[in-house]
C-alpha positions as CSV (number, residue, x, y, z in Angstrom):
1,X,35.7,-5.9,83.5
2,X,36.9,-7.0,80.0
3,X,34.2,-5.6,78.1
4,X,35.0,-2.3,79.9
5,X,38.7,-2.3,79.1
6,X,38.1,-3.1,75.7
7,X,35.7,0.1,74.6
8,X,38.0,2.6,76.5
9,X,40.9,1.0,75.0
10,X,39.0,1.9,72.0
11,X,37.6,4.9,72.8
12,X,42.2,6.0,74.3
13,X,43.4,4.7,70.5
14,X,40.3,6.6,68.6
15,X,41.1,9.6,71.1
16,X,45.1,9.9,70.4
17,X,45.1,9.6,66.6
18,X,42.1,11.6,65.8
19,X,44.0,14.4,67.9
20,X,47.4,13.4,66.7
21,X,48.2,13.4,69.7
22,X,50.0,9.6,68.8
23,X,50.7,8.1,65.1
24,X,48.6,5.1,64.4
25,X,51.6,3.2,64.4
26,X,52.6,4.3,67.6
27,X,49.4,4.2,69.3
28,X,48.2,0.1,67.6
29,X,51.3,-0.9,69.8
30,X,51.0,1.2,73.0
31,X,47.6,1.4,74.1
32,X,46.7,-2.2,73.3
33,X,50.1,-3.4,75.6
34,X,48.8,-1.1,78.4
35,X,45.4,-2.0,78.2
36,X,46.8,-6.0,78.6
37,X,48.9,-5.4,81.5
38,X,45.8,-3.2,82.8
39,X,44.3,-6.6,82.3
40,X,46.6,-8.6,83.9
41,X,48.0,-10.6,81.3
42,X,51.5,-9.6,81.4
43,X,52.8,-12.6,81.6
44,X,50.6,-13.6,78.0
45,X,51.4,-10.3,75.6
46,X,54.5,-11.5,74.2
47,X,52.6,-14.7,72.6
48,X,49.8,-13.0,71.1
49,X,51.9,-10.2,69.7
50,X,53.4,-12.7,67.9
51,X,50.1,-14.7,67.3
52,X,49.3,-11.2,65.6
53,X,52.2,-10.5,63.5
54,X,52.3,-14.1,62.0
55,X,48.5,-13.8,60.7
56,X,49.2,-10.7,59.3
57,X,52.8,-12.2,57.3
58,X,51.3,-13.0,54.2
59,X,49.4,-9.4,54.1
60,X,52.8,-7.5,54.7
61,X,54.6,-9.3,52.3
62,X,52.6,-9.0,49.7
63,X,52.3,-5.1,50.6
64,X,55.9,-4.5,50.7
65,X,56.4,-6.3,47.0
66,X,53.8,-4.7,45.7
67,X,54.8,-1.0,46.4
68,X,57.9,-1.8,45.6
69,X,57.2,-3.9,42.0
70,X,54.9,-0.8,41.0
71,X,57.3,2.1,42.2
72,X,59.9,0.8,39.8
73,X,57.4,0.5,37.3
74,X,57.1,3.8,37.1
75,X,60.4,4.7,37.3
76,X,60.1,2.4,33.7
77,X,57.7,5.2,32.4
78,X,55.3,2.1,31.7
79,X,52.3,4.8,32.0
80,X,53.8,7.4,30.2
81,X,52.1,6.4,26.5
82,X,49.4,6.1,28.1
83,X,48.9,9.0,29.3
84,X,50.1,11.0,26.3
85,X,47.8,9.4,24.3
86,X,44.9,10.1,26.4
87,X,45.8,13.9,26.2
88,X,46.8,13.3,22.3
89,X,43.1,12.1,22.5
90,X,41.3,14.7,24.0
91,X,42.0,18.3,21.4
92,X,41.1,21.2,24.3
93,X,37.7,19.8,24.7
94,X,36.3,20.4,27.5
95,X,34.4,17.0,27.7
96,X,37.3,14.8,26.2
97,X,39.5,16.4,29.2
98,X,37.1,14.9,31.7
99,X,36.3,12.0,30.7
100,X,40.1,11.2,30.1
101,X,40.9,12.5,32.8
102,X,38.7,9.7,34.7
103,X,39.8,6.8,32.4
104,X,43.8,8.0,33.5
105,X,42.9,7.8,37.2
106,X,40.8,4.4,37.1
107,X,44.1,3.1,35.3
108,X,46.7,4.2,37.1
109,X,45.5,3.7,40.2
110,X,45.0,0.3,40.4
111,X,48.8,0.5,41.7
112,X,47.1,1.0,44.7
113,X,49.0,4.5,45.7
114,X,46.6,7.1,46.0
115,X,49.1,9.5,46.0
116,X,51.4,8.9,42.9
117,X,48.4,8.5,41.2
118,X,46.6,12.4,42.0
119,X,50.7,13.5,41.1
120,X,50.5,11.8,37.7
121,X,47.2,12.9,37.1
122,X,46.9,16.4,37.7
123,X,50.4,16.7,36.9
124,X,49.5,15.8,33.3
125,X,45.6,17.7,33.3
126,X,46.2,20.7,35.5
127,X,47.7,22.7,32.9
128,X,45.1,22.5,30.2
129,X,41.9,22.2,33.4
130,X,43.7,25.9,33.3
131,X,44.3,26.8,30.4
132,X,40.4,26.0,29.5
133,X,38.8,27.7,32.3
134,X,37.8,24.8,33.8
135,X,37.8,24.4,37.2
136,X,40.1,22.6,38.9
137,X,37.6,21.2,41.8
138,X,36.2,18.7,39.0
139,X,39.7,17.6,38.3
140,X,40.0,16.6,42.1
141,X,36.8,15.2,42.3
142,X,36.7,13.4,39.2
143,X,40.3,11.4,41.0
144,X,39.9,11.2,44.4
145,X,37.0,9.0,43.4
146,X,38.6,7.0,40.8
147,X,40.7,6.4,43.8
148,X,38.5,6.0,46.2
149,X,38.1,2.2,44.1
150,X,41.1,1.3,42.8
151,X,42.7,1.8,46.0
152,X,40.9,-1.4,46.6
153,X,42.9,-3.5,45.0
154,X,44.6,-6.5,47.2
155,X,47.9,-4.5,47.4
156,X,45.9,-1.6,48.9
157,X,45.7,0.2,51.9
158,X,42.1,-0.5,53.2
159,X,42.3,-4.6,51.8
160,X,45.5,-4.6,53.4
161,X,43.9,-3.0,56.8
162,X,40.5,-5.5,56.9
163,X,42.5,-8.2,55.8
164,X,45.2,-8.0,59.2
165,X,42.7,-7.4,61.6
166,X,39.8,-10.1,60.4
167,X,42.8,-12.3,59.6
168,X,41.5,-13.1,55.8
169,X,43.4,-13.3,52.2
170,X,43.1,-9.2,50.8
171,X,43.0,-10.8,47.1
172,X,39.5,-12.9,48.3
173,X,38.5,-9.4,49.5
174,X,39.9,-7.9,46.0
175,X,38.0,-10.1,44.5
176,X,34.7,-9.8,46.1
177,X,34.5,-6.0,45.1
178,X,35.3,-6.1,41.4
179,X,32.2,-6.9,40.3
180,X,31.6,-4.0,42.2
181,X,34.4,-1.3,41.5
182,X,33.8,-2.1,37.6
183,X,30.3,-1.0,37.6
184,X,31.9,1.9,39.7
185,X,34.6,3.0,37.5
186,X,32.2,2.3,34.9
187,X,29.6,4.9,36.8
188,X,32.5,7.4,37.7
189,X,33.1,8.1,33.4
190,X,29.7,8.5,33.3
191,X,29.6,11.0,35.9
192,X,32.9,12.4,34.1
193,X,30.8,12.6,31.3
194,X,28.3,14.0,32.8
195,X,30.3,17.4,34.3
196,X,32.3,17.4,30.6
197,X,28.9,18.1,29.2
198,X,27.8,21.1,31.1
199,X,31.4,22.4,31.0
200,X,31.3,22.0,27.0
201,X,28.4,24.5,26.8
202,X,30.5,27.2,28.2
203,X,32.6,26.6,25.7
204,X,33.1,27.4,22.1
205,X,34.2,24.0,20.8
206,X,36.4,25.3,17.8
207,X,37.7,27.9,19.7
208,X,39.4,25.0,22.2
209,X,40.6,22.4,19.9
210,X,43.3,25.1,18.9
211,X,44.5,25.1,22.9
212,X,48.3,24.0,22.8
213,X,49.3,21.2,25.2
214,X,50.5,23.2,28.1
215,X,54.4,23.6,28.6
216,X,56.5,21.7,32.0
217,X,57.5,26.1,32.8
218,X,54.0,25.9,32.7
219,X,53.8,23.0,34.8
220,X,51.7,24.8,38.5
221,X,53.2,21.8,40.5
222,X,56.6,21.5,40.6
223,X,58.3,24.8,40.9
224,X,61.1,23.3,43.1
225,X,64.9,24.5,42.0
226,X,65.9,21.8,41.4
227,X,63.3,21.0,39.3
228,X,66.3,20.1,36.0
229,X,68.2,17.6,38.3
230,X,65.2,16.0,38.9
231,X,64.4,15.7,35.6
232,X,67.6,14.3,34.5
233,X,67.5,11.8,37.4
234,X,64.0,10.8,35.6
235,X,65.2,10.3,32.4
236,X,68.3,8.9,33.2
237,X,66.1,5.4,35.3
238,X,63.6,5.3,32.5
239,X,63.6,2.4,30.1
240,X,61.6,2.9,26.7
241,X,62.8,0.2,24.7
242,X,61.8,-2.4,27.5
243,X,58.2,-1.3,28.0
244,X,56.4,-4.0,26.5
245,X,58.2,-6.5,28.4
246,X,57.2,-4.6,31.7
247,X,53.2,-4.7,30.1
248,X,53.8,-8.2,29.6
249,X,54.9,-9.0,32.7
250,X,53.1,-6.8,34.7
251,X,50.1,-8.3,32.7
252,X,51.4,-11.9,33.5
253,X,51.3,-10.9,37.4
254,X,47.6,-9.3,37.4
255,X,46.5,-13.0,35.6
256,X,48.5,-15.0,37.8
257,X,46.6,-12.9,41.0
258,X,43.3,-13.5,39.4
259,X,43.7,-17.4,38.3
260,X,45.8,-18.0,41.4
261,X,48.3,-19.3,40.2
262,X,50.7,-18.6,43.2
263,X,50.2,-16.4,46.2
264,X,50.0,-12.8,45.5
265,X,52.7,-12.4,47.7
266,X,55.2,-15.0,45.8
267,X,53.6,-13.4,42.1
268,X,54.9,-9.9,43.1
269,X,58.1,-11.2,44.9
270,X,59.2,-12.3,41.6
271,X,58.0,-9.6,39.7
272,X,59.9,-7.4,41.8
273,X,62.7,-9.6,41.2
274,X,62.5,-9.9,37.5
275,X,61.9,-6.2,37.6
276,X,65.0,-5.3,38.6
277,X,67.0,-7.7,36.5
278,X,65.4,-6.8,33.7
279,X,65.2,-2.9,33.9
280,X,68.4,-2.8,36.4
281,X,70.4,-5.1,35.9
282,X,73.9,-3.4,37.6
283,X,73.4,-3.7,41.2
284,X,73.9,0.0,41.9
285,X,71.0,0.7,39.4
286,X,69.1,-2.1,42.1
287,X,69.8,-0.6,44.7
288,X,68.8,2.9,44.3
289,X,65.9,1.4,42.6
290,X,65.1,-0.4,46.4
291,X,66.2,2.7,48.2
292,X,63.9,5.2,46.3
293,X,61.0,2.5,47.3
294,X,62.1,1.8,50.7
295,X,60.6,4.4,52.6
296,X,57.4,3.6,51.6
297,X,57.3,-0.1,51.6
298,X,58.0,0.3,55.1
299,X,55.7,2.8,56.1
300,X,52.9,0.7,55.2
301,X,54.5,-2.8,56.1
302,X,55.2,-1.5,59.5
303,X,51.6,-0.4,59.9
304,X,50.4,-4.1,59.3
305,X,52.7,-5.8,62.0
306,X,51.5,-3.2,64.0
307,X,48.0,-3.9,63.2
308,X,48.6,-7.3,64.1
309,X,49.6,-6.5,67.7
310,X,46.9,-4.7,68.1
311,X,44.4,-7.6,66.8
312,X,46.4,-9.9,68.5
313,X,46.0,-8.8,72.2
314,X,42.5,-8.0,71.0
315,X,41.6,-11.5,71.3
316,X,43.8,-13.5,73.0
317,X,42.9,-11.0,76.0
318,X,39.0,-11.9,75.7
319,X,38.2,-8.0,75.2
320,X,36.9,-8.5,71.7
321,X,34.5,-11.0,72.3
322,X,33.1,-9.2,75.9
323,X,32.9,-6.2,73.6
324,X,30.9,-8.0,70.9
325,X,28.7,-9.7,73.6
326,X,27.5,-6.3,75.1
327,X,27.0,-4.8,71.9
328,X,24.5,-8.6,70.7
329,X,22.5,-7.4,73.8
330,X,22.3,-4.0,72.4
331,X,21.9,-4.5,68.9
332,X,18.2,-6.1,68.3
333,X,17.4,-9.6,67.2
334,X,15.2,-8.7,64.5
335,X,18.5,-6.5,63.1
336,X,21.4,-9.6,63.8
337,X,21.7,-10.7,60.5
338,X,21.6,-7.9,58.9
339,X,25.1,-7.3,60.3
340,X,26.7,-6.8,56.4
341,X,24.3,-4.1,55.9
342,X,24.8,-2.7,58.6
343,X,28.4,-3.1,58.2
344,X,27.7,-1.0,54.7
345,X,26.1,2.3,55.9
346,X,28.1,2.7,59.4
347,X,31.4,2.0,57.6
348,X,30.4,5.8,55.1
349,X,30.6,7.9,58.3
350,X,33.2,5.8,60.3
351,X,36.2,6.3,57.7
352,X,34.7,9.9,56.8
353,X,35.4,11.2,60.2
354,X,37.6,8.0,61.9
355,X,39.8,8.2,59.4
356,X,40.7,4.2,57.9
357,X,42.8,3.5,61.2
358,X,39.8,4.0,63.4
359,X,37.5,2.7,61.7
360,X,39.3,-0.4,60.2
361,X,41.3,-1.2,63.8
362,X,38.9,0.5,66.8
363,X,35.6,-0.3,65.2
364,X,35.4,-3.4,62.4
365,X,37.0,-5.8,64.8
366,X,33.7,-5.1,67.2
367,X,31.4,-5.8,63.7
368,X,33.4,-9.2,63.0
369,X,32.4,-10.6,66.6
370,X,29.4,-8.8,66.5
371,X,27.8,-10.9,63.4
372,X,30.0,-14.1,64.0
373,X,27.6,-14.1,66.8
374,X,24.6,-14.0,64.3
375,X,26.3,-16.7,61.5
376,X,27.7,-13.5,59.4
377,X,31.1,-14.4,58.3
378,X,33.8,-12.2,58.6
379,X,34.5,-12.6,54.6
380,X,30.8,-10.6,54.5
381,X,31.8,-8.1,57.6
382,X,35.3,-7.2,55.7
383,X,33.7,-6.7,52.0
384,X,30.5,-4.4,53.4
385,X,33.0,-2.4,55.6
386,X,35.3,-1.4,52.1
387,X,31.8,-0.1,51.2
388,X,32.0,3.5,52.9
389,X,35.8,3.5,51.1
390,X,34.9,6.4,48.8
391,X,34.0,8.6,51.8
392,X,37.2,7.5,53.8
393,X,39.6,8.2,50.9
394,X,38.7,11.9,51.4
395,X,38.1,12.3,55.2
396,X,39.9,15.1,56.6
397,X,42.6,12.2,58.5
398,X,43.8,11.1,55.4
399,X,46.9,12.5,54.5
400,X,46.3,12.2,50.5
401,X,43.6,14.4,50.6
402,X,45.5,17.2,51.6
403,X,48.3,16.8,48.8
404,X,45.1,16.3,46.2
405,X,43.5,20.1,47.3
406,X,47.4,21.6,47.5
407,X,47.9,20.8,45.0
408,X,44.8,21.7,42.5
409,X,44.8,25.0,44.9
410,X,41.5,24.2,45.9
411,X,39.5,24.1,49.7
412,X,38.5,20.7,51.1
413,X,35.5,22.2,51.8
414,X,34.9,22.6,48.4
415,X,35.7,19.8,47.3
416,X,33.6,17.6,49.9
417,X,30.4,19.6,48.6
418,X,31.3,19.0,44.9
419,X,32.3,14.9,45.6
420,X,29.7,14.2,48.5
421,X,27.0,13.4,46.4
422,X,28.4,11.3,43.9
423,X,30.1,9.3,46.0
424,X,27.1,8.2,47.1
425,X,26.3,6.5,44.0
426,X,29.3,3.9,44.5
427,X,28.8,3.2,47.6
428,X,25.2,2.5,46.9
429,X,26.2,0.2,43.1
430,X,28.9,-1.8,46.1
431,X,25.6,-2.7,47.4
432,X,23.7,-3.6,45.5
433,X,26.3,-5.6,43.4
434,X,27.3,-7.2,46.2
435,X,23.2,-8.1,46.8
436,X,22.9,-9.8,43.4
437,X,26.1,-11.5,42.8
438,X,26.0,-13.0,46.8
439,X,28.7,-11.6,48.1
440,X,26.7,-10.4,51.7
441,X,23.0,-11.6,52.0
442,X,20.3,-8.7,53.5
């Protein structure tokens, strides 16, 4: 009975978010509560929900202050010199421009916010692509592949979801993924080089070097009547004189995360406080910066808390265990020990068609429970579930993909057609590297 209710709960949850009848946030709370009541456990729901919230609290705090910190760093203009330097080095060469796109998006993407990376990189490069006649689908393809890799940082969405569902530390997931991520980033730069060589062959490089950088007036992205006001505000909050201070602060935080000086959440709490104090000593300015980034932070944190509630009821009621037993009976004994590889393969189509919420909150707990029965750790399953992220990030259920195709003015189908064959290489890299370094077992 519990297994049947569990499957019905997962199917209902997936149907409601895929059909967009309910938001993931409301579905993650309302659906498990209703099915918990149907299971006759209404009196225990409160304790299960609080237990789930307690399990995800560290992840929620990490994401809250990481989003705030990187938002403040973007406000100060920390990444602007890097953007300008890469643009100055391209000199109108399609090859350099496309490779520069891969490098810039790979670096900026470590803020964990795919939408921000897309806006920065498209704003910087799209005018050049249009002036030189480089296909915008190449720009979108390179950016989305790099975002699909860099979003795996501890403060990114996928790691946070997996950590909250499986009660893992997102920093541990990040360190396990880091070797594959580094090779994946270099792979995308290699893909950019291949595409750049093809585009370069279509142009006379001597003439292209005389093409001027597009001005703000030619920028096809921002056409709002309030552009001047926005630019005035952006200039007012920049802190160019403090760029090296902000760079040093960011570098210390990154090193601290890798070397585990303090918990990641604590490092970002301290970093956010210092960033506000150093760059915006006025209490009014501090309130404005916090208010500016609060909506993004609240949206992410509320999802993590909702995921904790879902997981708390799912596990506490016994539904996840009962469902895992049914899966165990289906999987042949010879394949049970390969659950990490099975999870990696399943993650590609599941993340693309179901979206990250549907896969991580609906399917991953079942895979983890099944894997545990065969001695496969939750960490292995969690890491393997992240391998399909390059496909999940461009799936039709991910909002940021529509931002990208809108600002580059391309078709979603064209983006998928152009990107999927290259994105598959990233997944293969993840699997091979993870097997070599022993992160997952075959």
